[in-house]
DOMAR-364490 format. One line per 4 residues: number of its first residue (from 0); their letters; for each residue x negated, y, z of N, C-alpha, C. Coordinates in Angstrom, 3 decimals. Example, Ala and Ser with C-alpha at 12.3 -4.5 7.8 and 13.67 -1.06 7.14 Angstrom:
BEGIN
0> as> -13.190 -5.690 7.800 -12.300 -4.500 7.800 -13.200 -3.300 7.800; -12.850 -2.250 7.080 -13.670 -1.060 7.140 -12.900 0.030 7.870 .
***
This chain:
BEGIN
0> mrvl> -201.989 159.628 98.243 -200.816 160.314 98.755 -199.905 160.661 97.573; -198.635 160.420 97.736 -197.657 160.768 96.699 -197.081 162.146 96.979; -197.121 162.984 95.945 -196.600 164.343 96.068 -195.750 164.694 94.854; -194.833 165.610 95.069 -194.116 166.231 93.965 -194.920 167.453 93.550 .
4> aidi> -195.221 167.563 92.289 -195.915 168.721 91.745 -194.930 169.462 90.854; -194.742 170.753 91.130 -193.754 171.546 90.407 -194.418 172.824 89.908; -194.226 173.128 88.633 -194.809 174.325 88.030 -193.674 175.167 87.448; -193.466 176.347 88.028 -192.393 177.238 87.592 -193.003 178.356 86.762 .
8> ggtk> -192.706 178.351 85.478 -193.219 179.382 84.587 -192.096 180.232 84.027; -192.470 181.211 83.240 -191.484 182.114 82.654 -190.659 181.472 81.561; -191.236 180.516 80.833 -190.512 179.871 79.737 -190.284 178.383 79.965; -191.100 177.763 80.819 -190.986 176.325 81.036 -191.214 176.002 82.506 .
12> taaa> -190.467 175.020 82.992 -190.668 174.477 84.328 -190.983 172.999 84.159; -191.941 172.512 84.937 -192.340 171.108 84.864 -192.375 170.519 86.260; -192.114 169.230 86.349 -192.160 168.531 87.629 -192.724 167.138 87.412; -193.434 166.662 88.424 -194.015 165.320 88.345 -194.090 164.712 89.733 .
16> lmnd> -193.981 163.411 89.768 -194.287 162.643 90.969 -195.677 162.084 90.738; -196.594 162.419 91.645 -197.994 162.043 91.490 -198.425 161.107 92.620; -199.300 160.184 92.284 -199.987 159.376 93.281 -201.467 159.672 93.100; -202.013 160.495 93.975 -203.354 161.042 93.795 -203.402 161.749 92.448 .
20> eqfl> -204.176 161.294 91.490 -204.272 161.960 90.192 -203.454 161.269 89.103; -202.652 160.285 89.467 -201.887 159.509 88.489 -200.435 159.987 88.427; -199.968 160.245 87.194 -198.563 160.589 86.989 -197.725 159.319 87.120; -196.739 159.340 88.008 -195.783 158.231 88.110 -194.512 158.553 87.327 .
24> erts> -194.103 159.804 87.408 -192.937 160.308 86.669 -193.249 161.754 86.306; -192.719 162.221 85.178 -192.875 163.638 84.848 -191.840 164.056 83.817; -191.526 165.348 83.870 -190.569 165.919 82.940 -190.766 167.431 82.895; -190.191 168.064 81.892 -190.211 169.526 81.820 -188.944 169.989 81.110 .
28> wssp> -188.632 171.267 81.295 -187.438 171.837 80.684 -187.640 173.352 80.538; -186.831 173.966 79.706 -186.874 175.421 79.562 -186.446 176.053 80.876; -187.163 177.085 81.287 -186.822 177.745 82.548 -185.427 178.353 82.460; -184.593 178.097 83.471 -183.238 178.662 83.487 -183.265 180.191 83.585 .
32> ptae> -182.130 180.833 83.300 -182.088 182.290 83.201 -182.160 183.044 84.530; -181.984 182.369 85.657 -182.058 183.036 86.964 -182.785 182.136 87.960; -183.247 182.741 89.036 -183.927 181.989 90.093 -182.994 180.940 90.703; -181.757 181.305 90.948 -180.798 180.371 91.544 -180.626 179.133 90.674 .
36> haid> -180.473 179.345 89.373 -180.336 178.209 88.457 -181.625 177.389 88.413; -182.767 178.068 88.479 -184.053 177.366 88.445 -184.201 176.448 89.652; -183.886 176.950 90.833 -183.986 176.123 92.043 -183.018 174.960 91.973; -181.796 175.198 91.525 -180.814 174.108 91.376 -181.340 173.025 90.437 .
40> qivt> -181.939 173.431 89.310 -182.470 172.460 88.347 -183.650 171.684 88.939; -184.513 172.365 89.677 -185.641 171.684 90.326 -185.129 170.633 91.299; -184.176 171.011 92.124 -183.626 170.070 93.112 -182.949 168.897 92.416; -182.130 169.176 91.417 -181.440 168.108 90.685 -182.440 167.139 90.058 .
44> tceq> -183.498 167.675 89.502 -184.505 166.842 88.847 -185.344 166.066 89.858; -185.746 166.717 90.926 -186.721 166.129 91.850 -186.129 165.313 92.987; -184.848 165.454 93.255 -184.290 164.733 94.402 -184.390 163.218 94.236; -184.410 162.732 93.001 -184.542 161.292 92.765 -185.942 160.781 93.119 .
48> wadq> -186.927 161.667 93.151 -188.308 161.283 93.469 -188.696 161.630 94.902; -187.921 162.487 95.547 -188.307 163.042 96.844 -188.531 161.976 97.920; -187.749 160.926 97.902 -187.917 159.908 98.942 -189.189 159.076 98.753; -189.853 159.219 97.613 -191.105 158.515 97.351 -192.327 159.385 97.641 .
52> aqaa> -192.117 160.665 97.956 -193.215 161.611 98.156 -193.373 161.962 99.631; -194.589 162.393 99.975 -194.856 162.847 101.340 -194.848 164.378 101.449; -194.984 165.063 100.314 -195.018 166.527 100.317 -194.759 167.024 98.895; -194.573 168.342 98.790 -194.405 168.974 97.478 -195.327 170.183 97.388 .
56> gvsf> -195.893 170.371 96.194 -196.713 171.539 95.912 -196.142 172.243 94.700; -196.032 173.575 94.782 -195.380 174.347 93.730 -196.308 175.464 93.262; -196.414 175.611 91.947 -197.103 176.771 91.388 -196.030 177.691 90.810; -196.136 178.965 91.140 -195.141 179.948 90.725 -195.786 180.965 89.800 .
60> ggpf> -195.195 181.177 88.645 -195.736 182.083 87.638 -195.380 183.532 87.872; -195.869 184.081 88.937 -195.637 185.484 89.247 -196.250 185.814 90.589; -196.219 187.081 90.991 -196.756 187.464 92.287 -196.069 186.697 93.421; -196.883 186.171 94.344 -196.358 185.331 95.411 -197.076 185.663 96.709 .
64> dfat> -196.314 185.796 97.789 -196.889 186.068 99.111 -197.109 184.730 99.815; -198.362 184.258 99.793 -198.663 182.936 100.352 -198.374 182.872 101.850; -198.715 183.923 102.576 -198.548 183.918 104.034 -197.098 183.691 104.448; -196.158 184.267 103.704 -194.738 184.112 104.052 -194.030 183.096 103.159 .
68> qtcv> -194.779 182.535 102.173 -194.206 181.575 101.220 -192.989 182.161 100.508; -193.136 183.422 100.091 -192.036 184.169 99.486 -192.434 184.702 98.108; -191.524 184.559 97.148 -191.740 185.121 95.822 -191.659 186.646 95.904; -192.597 187.309 95.266 -192.555 188.765 95.197 -191.693 189.171 94.009 .
72> rsmh> -191.979 188.566 92.833 -191.147 188.797 91.655 -191.609 187.883 90.539; -190.765 187.742 89.554 -191.137 187.085 88.307 -191.089 188.139 87.227; -192.050 188.127 86.358 -192.066 189.092 85.263 -191.131 188.667 84.130; -190.612 187.427 84.199 -189.839 186.878 83.091 -188.394 186.517 83.445 .
76> vpgw> -188.156 186.112 84.679 -186.845 185.587 85.067 -186.316 186.390 86.261; -185.107 186.930 86.177 -184.573 187.734 87.275 -184.183 186.896 88.494; -184.147 187.580 89.631 -183.614 186.979 90.843 -184.627 186.355 91.777; -185.911 186.423 91.475 -186.920 185.793 92.332 -187.372 186.691 93.478 .
80> dgve> -187.116 187.984 93.409 -187.598 188.918 94.428 -187.124 188.495 95.818; -188.085 188.216 96.710 -187.761 187.880 98.099 -187.295 186.457 98.339; -187.313 185.593 97.341 -186.869 184.211 97.515 -187.902 183.433 98.334; -187.448 182.843 99.425 -188.311 181.995 100.251 -188.314 180.603 99.619 .
84> lsvs> -189.108 180.458 98.581 -189.063 179.273 97.728 -189.400 177.998 98.482; -190.473 178.001 99.227 -190.873 176.775 99.938 -189.804 176.334 100.932; -189.238 177.285 101.655 -188.180 176.956 102.623 -186.979 176.352 101.903; -186.584 176.940 100.785 -185.435 176.429 100.026 -185.670 174.996 99.563 .
88> lera> -186.860 174.741 99.014 -187.147 173.393 98.524 -187.353 172.396 99.658; -187.957 172.835 100.765 -188.105 171.946 101.923 -186.746 171.451 102.405; -185.811 172.365 102.511 -184.463 172.002 102.981 -183.761 171.072 101.995; -183.841 171.405 100.724 -183.120 170.641 99.708 -183.721 169.259 99.469 .
92> lnlp> -185.048 169.163 99.521 -185.714 167.892 99.201 -186.180 167.136 100.438; -186.088 167.777 101.604 -186.519 167.176 102.866 -187.996 166.772 102.812; -188.817 167.692 102.276 -190.257 167.475 102.156 -191.007 168.733 102.565; -192.134 168.589 103.268 -192.974 169.763 103.485 -193.413 170.307 102.128 .
96> tvtd> -193.312 171.624 101.934 -193.569 172.239 100.635 -194.450 173.461 100.796; -195.449 173.564 99.922 -196.323 174.734 99.884 -196.325 175.268 98.459; -196.213 176.589 98.337 -196.187 177.253 97.039 -197.284 178.307 96.996; -197.803 178.557 95.800 -198.719 179.671 95.591 -198.618 180.119 94.138 .
100> ndan> -199.219 181.245 93.841 -199.272 181.762 92.482 -199.971 180.759 91.583; -199.510 180.638 90.348 -200.050 179.616 89.447 -201.544 179.772 89.174; -202.055 180.991 89.141 -203.492 181.187 88.920 -204.300 180.660 90.111; -203.805 180.884 91.330 -204.489 180.352 92.508 -204.461 178.829 92.523 .
104> vaal> -203.330 178.259 92.151 -203.209 176.791 92.109 -204.142 176.217 91.045; -204.237 176.876 89.899 -205.135 176.408 88.842 -206.594 176.462 89.310; -206.965 177.523 89.997 -208.329 177.649 90.519 -208.618 176.557 91.536; -207.668 176.258 92.386 -207.843 175.178 93.357 -208.021 173.840 92.654 .
108> geya> -207.238 173.620 91.608 -207.373 172.386 90.826 -208.742 172.280 90.185; -209.254 173.371 89.648 -210.595 173.355 89.056 -211.650 173.092 90.115; -211.473 173.670 91.289 -212.432 173.472 92.379 -212.466 172.007 92.805; -211.285 171.416 92.899 -211.196 170.008 93.328 -211.769 169.101 92.261 .
***
């Protein structure tokens, strides 16, 4: 299955198009100064790969409400409070998207 993998951190954001465990495309950049700019950069970067993917998975570097798919806050970048990140990316990339806190995503990766 091809998926977009996106990691939003306080200092760096990374994105990749994956086919199972194989990187097909990948890039990273310094995290923008606001949530709005960060989402715009993610969409600009990933829209070229979106038509090749079946879904997107996002790790968010801060408290995240998984049940509502909503950012609680970022300790490093302003503007994330209350952002419905998965909904925003689903609309922009036209892909089913699931987000969780980066520590939870890392634990899931180790489990798998």
